[in-house]
Every structure is written in structure tokens, then in C-alpha cells.
C-alpha positions as CSV (number, residue, x, y, z in Angstrom):
1,X,194.0,302.1,134.8
2,X,191.6,300.7,132.4
3,X,193.3,302.3,129.4
4,X,196.6,300.9,130.7
5,X,195.2,297.5,131.0
6,X,193.9,297.4,127.4
7,X,197.3,298.7,126.2
8,X,198.9,295.8,128.0
9,X,196.4,293.3,126.5
10,X,197.1,294.7,123.0
11,X,200.8,294.5,123.6
12,X,200.5,290.9,124.8
13,X,198.6,289.8,121.7
14,X,201.1,291.6,119.5
15,X,203.9,289.6,121.1
16,X,201.9,286.3,120.8
17,X,201.4,286.9,117.1
18,X,204.9,288.0,116.4
19,X,208.1,287.5,118.6
20,X,206.3,284.9,120.8
21,X,204.5,283.2,118.0
22,X,206.5,280.0,118.7
23,X,204.3,279.7,121.9
24,X,201.0,280.1,120.0
25,X,200.1,276.4,119.6
26,X,200.6,275.4,123.2
27,X,198.9,278.6,124.5
28,X,195.9,277.9,122.4
29,X,195.7,274.3,123.6
30,X,195.9,275.4,127.2
31,X,193.3,278.1,127.1
32,X,190.9,275.8,125.2
33,X,191.6,272.7,127.3
34,X,192.6,271.0,124.1
35,X,189.5,272.0,122.1
36,X,191.2,274.6,119.9
37,X,191.7,272.4,116.8
38,X,188.1,271.2,116.9
39,X,187.0,274.8,117.0
40,X,189.2,275.6,114.0
41,X,187.9,272.6,112.0
42,X,184.3,273.8,112.6
43,X,184.9,276.3,109.8
44,X,185.2,273.5,107.3
45,X,181.5,272.6,107.6
46,X,180.5,275.9,106.0
47,X,182.9,275.9,103.1
48,X,181.7,275.2,99.6
49,X,183.1,272.1,97.9
50,X,186.8,272.3,96.7
51,X,185.9,272.2,93.0
52,X,183.8,275.4,93.2
53,X,186.8,277.8,93.4
54,X,189.7,279.2,95.3
55,X,189.8,279.7,99.1
56,X,191.7,282.4,101.0
57,X,192.6,282.0,104.7
58,X,193.0,285.3,106.4
59,X,195.4,285.3,109.3
60,X,196.6,281.8,108.7
61,X,198.7,281.7,111.9
62,X,200.8,278.6,112.5
63,X,199.2,276.7,109.6
64,X,197.0,274.2,111.3
65,X,193.8,275.0,109.5
66,X,195.8,275.2,106.2
67,X,196.8,271.6,106.8
68,X,193.1,270.7,107.3
69,X,192.1,272.5,104.1
70,X,194.7,270.6,102.1
71,X,193.5,267.3,103.6
72,X,189.9,268.2,102.6
73,X,191.0,268.7,99.0
74,X,191.4,272.5,98.9
75,X,194.5,274.3,97.6
76,X,194.2,277.5,99.7
77,X,196.1,280.7,99.7
78,X,197.2,281.9,103.1
79,X,197.6,285.6,104.1
80,X,199.0,286.9,107.4
81,X,200.7,290.1,108.5
82,X,203.1,288.4,110.9
83,X,206.4,287.2,109.4
84,X,206.9,285.0,112.4
85,X,203.6,283.1,111.8
86,X,204.6,282.8,108.1
87,X,207.9,281.1,109.0
88,X,206.3,278.7,111.5
89,X,203.5,277.8,109.1
90,X,205.9,277.1,106.2
91,X,208.1,274.9,108.3
92,X,205.1,273.0,109.7
93,X,203.5,272.4,106.3
94,X,206.7,271.5,104.6
95,X,207.2,268.7,107.2
96,X,203.8,267.4,106.1
97,X,204.9,267.4,102.4
98,X,202.8,270.5,101.6
99,X,204.2,273.4,99.6
100,X,201.9,276.2,100.7
101,X,201.1,279.4,99.0
102,X,201.5,281.9,101.8
103,X,201.7,285.7,101.4
104,X,202.5,288.3,104.0
105,X,200.4,291.4,104.1
106,X,197.8,293.6,105.6
107,X,194.1,292.4,105.3
108,X,193.1,296.0,104.6
109,X,195.0,295.7,101.3
110,X,194.5,292.4,99.6
111,X,196.7,291.8,96.5
112,X,194.0,289.8,94.7
113,X,191.7,290.5,91.7
114,X,188.1,291.3,92.2
115,X,186.0,288.2,92.6
116,X,189.0,285.9,93.0
117,X,187.6,283.7,95.8
118,X,184.6,281.6,96.4
119,X,185.2,281.8,100.1
120,X,187.4,283.4,102.8
121,X,188.0,281.7,106.1
122,X,189.4,283.2,109.3
123,X,189.6,281.5,112.7
124,X,189.9,283.5,115.9
125,X,190.9,286.8,114.1
126,X,191.7,289.9,116.1
127,X,189.6,293.1,115.5
128,X,191.2,293.7,112.1
129,X,188.4,291.6,110.7
130,X,185.8,294.2,111.7
131,X,187.7,297.2,110.2
132,X,185.8,298.9,107.4
133,X,188.9,298.7,105.2
134,X,189.1,294.9,105.7
135,X,185.4,294.3,105.1
136,X,185.6,296.3,101.9
137,X,188.5,294.4,100.6
138,X,186.9,291.0,101.5
139,X,183.7,292.1,99.8
140,X,185.8,293.1,96.7
141,X,187.7,289.8,96.3
142,X,184.8,287.5,96.9
143,X,182.6,286.3,94.1
144,X,178.9,287.1,94.0
145,X,177.3,284.9,96.7
146,X,180.9,284.2,98.1
147,X,181.2,283.6,101.8
148,X,183.3,284.9,104.6
149,X,183.5,282.2,107.3
150,X,184.7,283.3,110.8
151,X,185.2,281.1,113.8
152,X,184.9,283.9,116.3
153,X,184.7,282.0,119.7
154,X,184.8,278.7,121.3
155,X,182.9,277.8,124.5
156,X,183.6,274.9,126.9
157,X,180.5,273.1,128.1
158,X,182.1,271.5,131.2
159,X,181.7,273.0,134.6
160,X,184.3,273.6,137.3
161,X,186.8,276.0,138.6
162,X,189.1,275.7,135.6
163,X,186.3,276.6,133.1
164,X,185.3,279.5,135.3
165,X,188.8,280.8,135.3
166,X,189.2,280.5,131.6
167,X,185.9,282.3,130.9
168,X,187.1,285.1,133.2
169,X,190.4,285.2,131.3
170,X,188.6,285.4,128.0
171,X,186.5,288.3,129.3
172,X,189.3,290.4,130.7
173,X,191.3,290.0,127.5
174,X,188.4,291.1,125.3
175,X,187.6,287.7,123.8
176,X,183.9,287.8,124.9
177,X,183.1,291.4,124.0
178,X,181.4,291.1,120.6
179,X,178.0,292.4,122.0
180,X,179.1,296.0,122.3
181,X,178.3,296.9,118.7
182,X,175.7,295.9,116.1
183,X,177.3,293.0,114.2
184,X,174.4,292.5,111.8
185,X,174.4,296.2,110.8
186,X,178.1,296.3,110.4
187,X,178.1,293.4,107.9
188,X,175.0,294.6,106.1
189,X,176.6,298.0,105.7
190,X,179.4,296.3,103.8
191,X,177.3,294.1,101.6
192,X,176.9,290.9,103.6
193,X,174.1,288.9,105.1
194,X,175.3,287.4,108.3
195,X,174.3,284.1,109.8
196,X,175.5,282.9,113.2
197,X,175.8,279.2,114.0
198,X,176.9,277.1,116.9
199,X,178.8,273.9,115.9
200,X,178.9,271.1,118.4
201,X,182.6,270.1,118.9
202,X,182.0,267.4,121.5
203,X,182.2,268.9,125.0
204,X,182.4,272.4,123.6
205,X,180.8,274.7,121.0
206,X,182.4,276.7,118.3
207,X,180.6,280.0,117.3
208,X,180.8,280.4,113.5
209,X,179.7,283.4,111.6
210,X,178.9,283.0,107.9
211,X,178.7,286.3,106.0
212,X,177.4,285.9,102.5
213,X,178.1,288.6,99.9
214,X,175.1,290.1,98.3
215,X,174.9,288.6,94.8
216,X,174.1,292.0,93.2
217,X,177.4,293.4,94.4
218,X,180.2,292.9,91.8
């Protein structure tokens, strides 16, 4: 039964990121009680200044953080496997007068030169972000001392039945199961020093991981 459950969970997420991608924005608002966008924006606090170099957003989704990046003065590149997310993001950004540079592809095969980016950002990625192939590619395309910034979780600080229900929902869908393997060792093995921060989002907290590439790795 447990294997069947996780197959159903994976299938549900596949639908959410693909054929049902048009529901992603309102689903994220509901499950975060409206805090989702604040959690996403927590990534901006750890980014280097726009003039330092190019930024890559992995799994850009429906384009909300991309809009924030443009507003903050960045000209990012977006990369996502889902063609559905790509279409939604393009429409959304075009309505804002933004002509985005979005590419469809697998994070395990990044079509960029070595050292192309000063930072890579990803908010609420699925487990692709922990795959050895992904981390090797991220390490390759980052500059020495470049940063991978991940918003991995958001936690509501309010109490009550609704929060309890949402926390239960996160747990049974695997969104709170990052403690079952050694995160620090995983990143160290792939040439990163990992720092974990909690950013106050006003009534909630965003958990942000900053993985800095070892400078001696070219």
C-alpha cells in the first residue's frame, strides 16, 4: 500500500507540473495560506547584486519569481522541463511587458558553458535538485564561489486546525522528508559548502539553503 501511495503522489505532482499546471498558482496559495509568494521572494535576499553576473532559475514554474528577478534588476534565464509551465510563464511575463529568456530542458543536462552563472536559484524544486547528475551540472555552470540558492520549505507560524491539517498534508506528500539523508554530505560530495537559513516572512518562515561552490573547483 505504501508503494502505491507514493506512486499516486508522484503521479499527482507530475499532473500539477504538466497537464494541470494551470492550477499551480491557486493550489500554492491555498496550501500556504497565501504565503507562497513571500516564501519565493526569500530567495532574493541571498542573491548577489545584479551587476555581478548572470542568474539561472531552475524550474521556473509559472514565472512569478522570474517577474521578481526582473523587478530587482536582474535579467535571468529560466529553465524548466515542463512545456506547460513554459507556456504559462511566457504569457504571464509578456502581460507584464517582459520578454523572458526561457528554455525547456532537463536539469541533468544544462546547455550552458562552464562558469556561465554567478548564481542559480530554485524555489520548491522536486527531488531532481538532489540527483547527482543535477548537482554535477550545477557545479559545472557556476563560477568559482557561485551560489545555488534553494527555497526548500515554508512553515506557517500560526496555530489551529487548518495549520495542523496543512502540515499533515505536507508530510504525507513528502514535503517534510528532507531529514532522511545527509544533506551536508551530499552537497560536500559535489563541491559545495551548504548553509541553511530561516527567513522571516511575517507570520511564516521560509527555509533557504545556500550552497556555495568551492572556489578551487573550475
